[in-house]
N, C-alpha and C positions, 0 to 999 in steps of 0.2 A: 697453348694455342687456342683453345676454345674461348677463353676470356679475351684474348687479343682480337679474335675475329668478331666477337660480340661488340667489343668496344669500337672497332673500326666501323662496324655496321651502324652503330648508334650515331657516330659522328658524320655519317652520310645524310642524316635527316636534317634538312634545312630548317625545319620548324622545331627541332628538338631543343629542350631547355634542361639544363642539369637540375636534378633534385626537384622535379615536377612530376605529378601524377594526375591522371584523369580520374576524377571522383564525381559522385552523384550528389547533388545538393537539393534539398527539399524546401529550404527557406532562404529568404533574402532580408538582410538588414540594410535599409536605405538611409543614407546620411546625406546632408547637403555639404557644401564646401567648408563650412565652419564647424562641422561635426555634430550638428543638431539633427536628431532623428526626424525623418520626413513622414513618419507614421508611428503611432504608439503600439503597433502590432507588427509582427513579422509577416512578410508577404510570401505567399506560396509560389514555389517554382515548379510544382508538379503539373504536368499536362497529360492529356490522353493521346496515345499514338493512333495509328490507322486502325488498329484492332480494338480500340476502346480501352486499352490497358493504361494504367497510370504510370508515368515515367518521370522521374526527377530530372532536372537539368544537369548536364555533364559539363564540367570545366576542368581544364588542365591547370592545376594550381600548385603553388609551392607546398610540398609535403614530404615528410620523412617518415621512416618506419618507426612505429611505437610498439616495442615488444611488450613491455609491462609498466614502464615508468611514465612519469608526467613529462610531456614534451609538446610544446605548442607549435602549430604551423602558422605561417605568415598570412594575414589578411583574409583567411577563410579557414574555418575549423568547425568542430562540433559545438553544439549549443552550450555544453558545459564549459567549454573554453571561452567562447565569445561572450556569453552573457551570464555564465555562472548558474545556470538553471539545473536543478536536479529532478529526478523522477523517483518512482517507487523502487527501482532496481539499482539506483546509484547510491554511493556513500557521500553524504554532505561534505565530510572532511576532504575527500579526494576531489570532489567537484570544486571546492574552494581553492585547492592547490592548482587545479587546471586553469581556473579563471585568472588567478594571480600570474601564472606563467605566461598566459596570452597577453595580459596587460603589460607585463614587464618586457616581453618581446616587442610589442608595439612601441613602447616608449624608447627602447634602444634604437629601433628603426628610425623614429623621428629624430633622436639625438644625432644620429649619423647623417641623416638627410633632412634637415629642417626645412628645406625649400620644396620638398616633395608634397604636392597637394594631398595625395591619399594618406601618406603617413601623418601629415599635419592634422587632417580632419579626424582620423581614427584616434590619434592621441588626445585631441580635444574632446572627443566623445567620452573618453574615460576620465579625463580631468573634471568634466561636468557631471560625473556620476550618471552617464547616459544609460547604463543597463537598468537603472531604477525607473526610467521613463518608459520602458518597453513592458507592456503587459504580457504576462506569460500565457501564450496561446494554448488552448486545450488541445491535447493530442500530440504535443511536441515532446519527443523523447530527448533525454540528455545527450544521446549520441547522434541525433539528427544533425546533418551538416548545414551550416549557415554561410551564405556568400555575402560578403560585405561590399556594398557599392557606394561610391562617393560621386554625387552629382550625376547619377545614372550610369557611371562606368565602374566596372569591377576594380576593387582596390588592388588586387594581385597583379593587374596589368600595368601598374605604375612602373616607370622606367628604372627606378632605383631598386625595385623589389628583387629581380633575379640575382644581382651582384650581392646584395645584402644577405639574401637567403643562402647563397652558395658559401659565403664566409661563415654564416651561422651553423650550417650543417657540418662544415669542416671542423669548426670548433667543438661540436658535439661528438661527432663520429671519429675524429682523428685521435690517434693514440698519443702517448707521450714520446714515442720513439720515431726516428727517421731511418730510412734504409732504402734498399734497392727494390723497386716495384717490379714484380715478375711479369707484368703486362707490358708496360712501356719501356722498361729497362732504365728508368731515370731514378735518381736519388731524391727523395723528398719525404714529407710527413706521411706516415702509413695509417691505415684505418684499423680500428679495433673491430668493427662490424661493418657489414655491407649496408649502405644507407637506404637502399630501396628493396622492396619485395615485389614479387609477381602476384597479381590477383589470383585467388584460388580457382576461379572459374576457368582459367586457362591452363591449369595443371591437373589432369585427371588423377584422382586419388587424394589430392590435398584437401584438408578440411579448413585450413586457414591460409591467409596470404603466405607465400613460401619464398624462402631465400635460397639462392644458388650455392652460396658458401656460408656455412654456419657451424661453429664449434663452440657451444656454450657450456659443455661439461668436459672435464679433463679426460674422461674415459674415451671420448670420441676423437681426441687430438693426438697427433703423432708426438711421442715423447711426453704424454700427459700434459700437453699444453692446451690452452683455450684461446678463444677469439681467433684472430687471423695470423697468429705467430708463424705458423707453418705455410701460410699462403699470403705473403706480404703484398698488399695492394695499396696503391696511393689513392687519395680521395677522388681525384678526377676519373681514374680508371675504374674504380669500384662503382661509381655512379653510371659511367658509360656502359660498363658490362651489364648492369641491371637493366638500363634503358634499352640496350640492344636486345636483350633476351625478351623483354616485353614487346619490343617492336616486331621481332620475328614471330613470336607466338600469336600476335594479334593481326598479322598480315593476311593477305589473301593466299599466301604460299604456306599455309599451315592447316593441318587437318587432324581431326580425331573423330571417330565414330562412336555412337552410343554403345555402352557396354565394353569399351576397349580401355586398356590400362595406360595408354600413352598418347602423347600428341607429337606429331612430326611437324617440323618447320624447316624450310630450306631457303637458301638465297645464293646469289652469285656475288662475287667480290667486285664485279663491275656491272653497270646497267646493261641489260640485254633486251633486244626486241623480241626474241624467241626463247621460250623456256621448254626444253624437251620433257620436263616433268608434267607439263600440261597434257601431253599425249597419254601418259600413264593414267591420269585421272579422268580424262575425257573418253579415251578409247575409240576415237574416230578412225574407222578402218582406212579411209582414203588418205588421211594425213599420216597414219602409221606406215602405210605402204610407201608413200613418197619418202618418208624419213628413213626407212630401212634401205630403200634403194640408194639414196644419197650416201648413206653411211657405208654401204658395201662397195660403192665406187671409191671410197677413201677420199671424198671431197671435203677435207677439213677446211680448206680455204673458203669454199662455198658456204660451209656451215658458219664460219666466223663472219662472213659478209652478211649472211642472213640475220645473225644475231646482233651484229655490231660489237663483237668481242674479239679478243686476241688469244694467243696461246698462253698468256699469263693469267687469264681469267680462271678462277677456281670455283668449284661448287662446294657449298657447305650445307650440311644437314644435321639436325639435332633432334633427338627423340627423348622426351622427358616424361616422367610420371611424378607423383607426389606421395608423401607420407606425412600427414598432419601439416607441419609448417616447413617441410624441407623438400627440395627438388632433387629427384633422382635422375641422373643422366643415364638413360638406358642405352643410348648409342650416339656417337659423334663421328662425323665423316667430313674430311677435308681433302678433296681430290681435284686433279686437273679436269677441265670440262670435257676433253676428248675421252678421258677414262669413263666418265659418266655416259657418254654416247655409246661406248662399247658395251657397257653393262646393260643399258636399256635395250640395245639391239639384241643381246643375248637373252634378255627377259622376254621380248616378243617372239624370238625364235623358239624358245623352250616351251612357251604356252600356246603356240599356234596350233589350231585344230580344225579339222574339216567340219564345217557347220552342218547342223542337223536340218535346219529350215533355211529357206532362201533369205529370210530376213535376219538370220543370225550373222554375227561377225566372227571371223577366224581368230580375232584377238579380243581379249576382255580387259576392261578398265579395272583398276585396282579396287574401286568401290564395289564393283560387281563381284569380284573374286571374294572380297570380304563377306558380301551378302550371302553368297551361295553356300558358305560354310554353315549357315544356320538351318533351321528346320523348314521343310517344305509343307505348306498348308494346302492339303489336297482339295478341300472344299472351296477355298478362296483362290486356288491356282496361283499362288505367289509364295515368296519366302517370307519368313517372319521378319518384322522390321528390325533394323539395327537398334540395339538397346532394349528390345522386348525381353521380359523376364524369362519366358519359356523358349527362347530362341535356340538354346543349346549351341551357342557360338563361342569358341575359345576366346577368352578375354585378351589374349596376346596375338591373335591372328593378324591384325593389322600391322603390328610391329614386326612379326616374323616375315610377312610378305615384303615389307619395305626393306628390311635388312637383306633379304635374298636378292631383291631388285638392285639395291645400291651397291652391295658388296659382291654380287655374283656368287653367292654361297648356297649350299643346300638348305632346304627347309627342314624343320624338325620332323622326324619320323612319326611322332605322335599326331601331327596334322594329317598325314596320309591315312593313319588308322581312323582318325575322326571322320574323314571324308568317306571312307569305305563304309563305316558304320552308319553314317547319315544316309547314304544312298540305299543301303540295305533296309534301314528303318522306314525311310520315306517312300521307297519304291519309285524314286524319281531320279533320272539321269538326263540332263540336258547338255547343251553345248558348253555353257559356262562351267558347269561342274566337270565335264570331260576335259576342258582346257586346264583346269586346276590340277586334275589328276595326272595329266600328261606332264605338267610342270613339275609336280612332286616326284614322278617317276624319273624324269630326265635328270633331276638333281638328287635323286636318292643315292646315298653313299654306296649301296651294294648293287646298283644297277650294272648289268654287264654291258648293255648297249643302249643307245639313245632311241626311244620309241619314235616312230614316224608321226607326222601330223595328220596323215590320212591313211586309208586302208593300205596295209602292207601285206601283199600276197606272198612275200618271201619269208615272212615271220613264221618260224616253226615252233615257237613257244607254245606248250600245251594249253596254258591258261588263256593266251591270246586267241588261239584257234577255238577253244571252248566257247569264249565270248562271241566269236563270229558265228558259231553253230547255233547258239541260243538265239541270236538275232535273226538268223535265217529261218529257224523253226517258227519264230513269232511271225515273220513275214509270210511264211507258207500258210499258217493257220488263218491269218487275216485275209489273204488272197482267196482262200477256199471258202471261208465262212462269213467274211465281212464283219460287220458290227453287230451280229445277231447273238452274241454270247454274253451272258451275265458275268462269267469268270473266264478270262483268257488264259492261255498257256503261261504268259508272263506273270499274270496275277498269282497263279498257283505256285510257280517254281522260282521266280526271279530272286527273292530274298535268300532262299536256301542255296541256289546255284552259285551265288557270289563266293561263298566259302567252301562249298562242296558241289561242283557241277555234275558229278557222276549220276545221281538219281534223276536230275532234270533232263540230262541228255539221253539217258537210256529210255526213259518214258517218252520223251519227245520223239525219239527215233521210231518207237512203236506207233505212236499216234500219227506220225507223218504219213504212213501208208494210207490211212483213211482220208486224210486231208488231200493227198495227191489224187486219190480216186475221184473225189468230189471236184477238185480243180480241173481235172482232165475233161470233165463234162462241160465246164464253163470256159476254160481257156487252156487248150492242150499245149500250146507253145510255152506258156508260163509254167505249166506243170513239169514239162520236160526240162526246162532251164533250172528250176528249183531242185528237182530230183538229182540232176547232174551236179549242182553246186553242193548239195548235201553229201553225195558220195565222195566228191573231191575233198571236202573238209574233214569227213570222218577218216579218210585215208591219211590225210595229213596228221590227224590226231594219233593214228596208229603208229606212224613213223616217229612221232614225237614222244612215244612211250605210253600211250593210252590215255583214257579220260582221267584227268586229275581229280584228287580227293584230298580233303583236309589241307587246304592251301594256306600259304603264309599271307601276310598283309600285302606284300608287294605282288604276289601272284593274284590275289583278289583284285587289286587295282588294275593289273594287266588284263584280267578277264573283262573288267568294265571298259577298258580302253578298246579291246577287240570288239566288244558288243557295240560301243558307240561308232567305231569306224565302219562296221558292217552296215549298221542302220543308216549312217550318213551317206554311204556309198549307194545303198538301195534307194534312198529318197532322192538322191541326185539323179539316178537313172530314170526314176519315175518323172521327175520334173522335166528332164530333157526329152522324154518321149511322149508326154501328154500335152496335146495342144491346148492353149488357152482360148476358150470360145470367143473372148472379146477381141483378141488380137491375132489369133491364129498361131501364136508362138507357144513355146513350151510353157506349161503351167507352173506357177510359183508354189502351188500347194501339192505336196506329195500324196495327199489322200484324195486328190481330185479323180 
């Protein structure tokens, strides 16, 4: 099914040509209509971009995969093929073979299409020993690509080139057998190898251009077979599947972040005006809220009208990584569009969290969730960049989050442990990290109940209550002493309290008496309120079985969630009760 979807997707491209690839060319060989060189030197095609970097010209030209043998491409190729030039790193014997193969291919193209101006000019160039008229330019490597132009137009754009090239690739790649193609279900000539590869830059982990299907050793094949014996694919479908894969991986609907081991690409089987995956990556709270409300109303007809789709439209997603020259399919999804809607709604429901600051969003974009799994840089007040060496970010976190999103599955328990340890080490817990922790707890396999997005006063879990107490003690100290401390209660006890809250809460309860006495002199009403809140919370803790110690990872995460909920609730109360001097309304800053 994967190959079928890729082939279908490739055939939707109106500009797609079979057996063509986008390649970068550094040099141009200019010929006139009768094949005479218009210059005795190659012309440079390298230009500077907006940032001043040198960029070769890109052209989508006839090209087939060369694994290790000699195989010429049509009308545009390496210098060693077009002109027979070698350099210090090339072998003269092989270069000579490459040049002869290119000349032979050009002559056969002219023999089949004698009236084609480009084929006629290029064949005449070689009959006249044209390569001897071109001076070897200094700095030209044997594998630099050369674009051949005839009378100012690229030779590969000749009307006869695509059909001739398709037959040539079929002759090279097609095996001696015919059979049933597993992609199109038709009987025809079958491929020995996939004719095209995916450029390595689009496949994380690949060091060379990679193939989706490749069996070149018997040990890798079912029944000790090689090539495509166990995966029969016809010539057209093999090329279409490869082109479809390149098309999806290079589209705007494909992502991978620095330091991650996979690239995700997705598409719809029918064109659509609205893509719900954009919400996942943008994280716009107003758009998410409207989307969630529409979905909960069950307005599928409205969704289809908005998108321009039908119930037959399907969502496809592919996650790939690489190993040398092979593509590893890490995940493949093919589902109805309404199932995707349901999973995205569940994703937003499970990660929703009460915001700490007025400018925070209750929902987080997927890039933000990936980012917050990395190290917090206290001095710079930001997270380590994606791909940074010391970021301490799991290399599979992007893939794990996307799988949980698209399949509505739990996240790896190791990610929950990683997040707890990062918060403990960094001493930093913000809205985005709290959102991810709630998502992890909600989908944790051993979770007894789903945690609430905001403060849950009915929650009697000892770890949750302990987190609330810790946040209340922090608030009490700040209210009593303000910012006049070099080391706060949180600075001293937060890291240890995550795994063992007992020492922090016992000491905090003792210190609270002094803080309350000072606060009564400043704000008696606030002191009474906080004293009452502490008594109620410690009573809850007694009912729950006492102050917890030596907690599990899930309990530590629950402590952090209770801590965040209490802080968010406190900050929201401050915002609602503090007038903004400029407007007379409640202040947006909890510290005002």
